[in-house]
C-alpha positions in Angstrom: -21.1 18.5 110.7 -21.2 15.3 108.9 -19.1 14.2 106.2 -20.0 11.2 103.8 -19.2 10.1 100.4 -21.9 8.4 98.2 -21.5 6.1 95.3 -23.7 7.8 92.4 -24.4 5.8 89.2 -25.2 7.6 86.1 -22.7 10.4 86.2 -20.5 10.9 82.9 -20.0 14.5 81.9 -19.7 18.0 83.6 -23.2 18.5 83.1 -23.8 15.5 85.5 -21.2 17.0 88.0 -22.9 20.5 87.9 -26.6 18.8 88.4 -25.6 16.5 91.4 -23.6 19.6 92.9 -26.5 22.0 92.6 -29.0 19.5 93.9 -27.0 19.0 96.9 -26.5 22.6 97.4 -30.3 23.5 97.0 -30.9 20.7 99.4 -28.9 22.5 102.1 -25.2 20.8 102.0 -22.2 21.3 100.4 -20.9 18.7 97.9 -18.0 17.7 95.4 -18.3 15.3 92.9 -15.4 13.1 91.7 -16.3 11.8 88.4 -13.6 9.4 87.7 -14.6 7.4 90.9 -18.4 7.9 90.4 -18.7 9.4 94.2 -19.9 12.6 95.7 -18.5 13.7 99.2 -20.9 15.7 101.0 -20.8 17.8 104.4 -24.0 18.5 105.8 -25.6 19.7 109.2 -27.7 16.6 110.1 -29.8 19.3 112.2 -30.7 20.9 109.1 -31.1 18.1 106.3 -31.1 14.3 106.6 -28.8 11.8 104.6 -32.0 10.4 103.0 -33.0 13.9 101.8 -29.7 14.5 100.2 -29.8 11.0 98.5 -33.3 12.0 97.3 -32.3 15.2 96.0 -29.6 13.6 93.8 -32.0 10.7 92.7 -34.4 13.8 91.6 -31.8 14.7 89.0 -32.2 11.1 87.6 -28.9 9.3 89.0 -28.9 6.6 91.3 -27.4 6.6 94.6 -25.9 3.1 95.6 
């Protein structure tokens, strides 16, 4: 398992938290958003999903991974 913390721009409310965490989960990983710091910490199996796929899943929700 890999663990990574990504900075995500555009998150401002609980809806944003739910959208990002759901996108990560649907991509095949688990994620936890820290709204105050603007980050999401993701744990994923690198054999099942790539970091790029996870970033794309978040960006598909309208947020920017920086």
